[in-house]
C-alpha positions, 0 to 999 in steps of 0.5 A: 747674920751677915757674912763679910765679903771675904768670908765663905757662906756659914753652913746652916744646916742640921748636920753641921749643927750637931756635928761638934765644936765648930768656929764660935761665930759659925755657931752663932750664925746657927743659933740666929737661924734657929732664932729667924725660924722660931719667930716666923713659925710664931708669927704664922700660927699666933693666930690659929686657935685650937689645933691637933697635931697628927704624927705618921708615916710618910710611906703609907700612900692612899690605898693603904688602911691607915690612909683612909683612917687618917683621912677621916680623922682629919675630917673628924677634926675639922668637924669639932673645930680643931685645925689640923697639923702635921709634918705636911708632907706625903702618907699619913700626913697627907691624908690627914691634912686632906681630910681636915680640908675636904670637911672645911677646916684649918690645914697646917703643914710644918715641912722638913727639909730633907737631903732627899727632898720632902715636898710640902702635900697638896692638901695644906692651908699654910706650909712652914718649911723648917731646916732643923728637926728639933725646931719643927718639933717645938712648933708641932707641940707649941700650938697643939692641944691634942696629939695623935699617933697613927702608924708610923717609923722611928721619926714618928716613935722619936716625936711621940716619945718626946712628947710624952716625956715633956708631959711626964716631967712637967714641961708640957700640959697634960694634953691628951695622946691618941695612938690610932692602929691598935693592932700596929702599935699593940706590940710596942704598947704591950713591950711598955706595959710588960717591961717599964710598968713591970720595972716602975720605971714608967707608970700608966697614969702619967701620961694621958693616953688613948689606944683607939681605931675610931676617929670620932672616939679619938676626938670625943676624948680630946675634946673631953679632956682639953682645958676648956679655954682651949676648945674650939 
């Protein structure tokens, strides 16, 4: 939506969108910006084919064992015919994209605009850039038939718990979720088992979840559990 010559440009940042009630026309502009972002992303990835999203920390760089693990995972996904989708940034995201590209696979990055700029990593075939986290998360899920959780921080947990919630509530098909880096995730897994399972607030069978340190096992599990219509 265009602003009149006399008007001030509308603040389209996510902070402005979420700060509460605002001028109604300004919120309409932001809603239109969300719509444009979704349309652009859908056009870009419409013919992507089977893909797996890999979540993980931006802070674990080359030389870290988990970087090497994510790189191997990207390679195995490519060999199996899956595109690799990540948040497009450095660290674990870069590693998964790098492994996919090195193995001749399709490598996609969904980058987010941050106050401290997160530049897209150099190992993607296609980069989509988002102003809003929630739009980015929609696209990371919409075009994936499996999800791999590599070690990460609060953002990684946010992404995977929301994904698990959508599966649990039937809003997303029961696609497989794989947690890689068993030692890293053990305390969180134990808390889920010892508290949520015990209290009955979450049941293990509600979400298909595998914990492994093997990229081959992770990809094999995805291959065996996704619907046949989504196999490469």
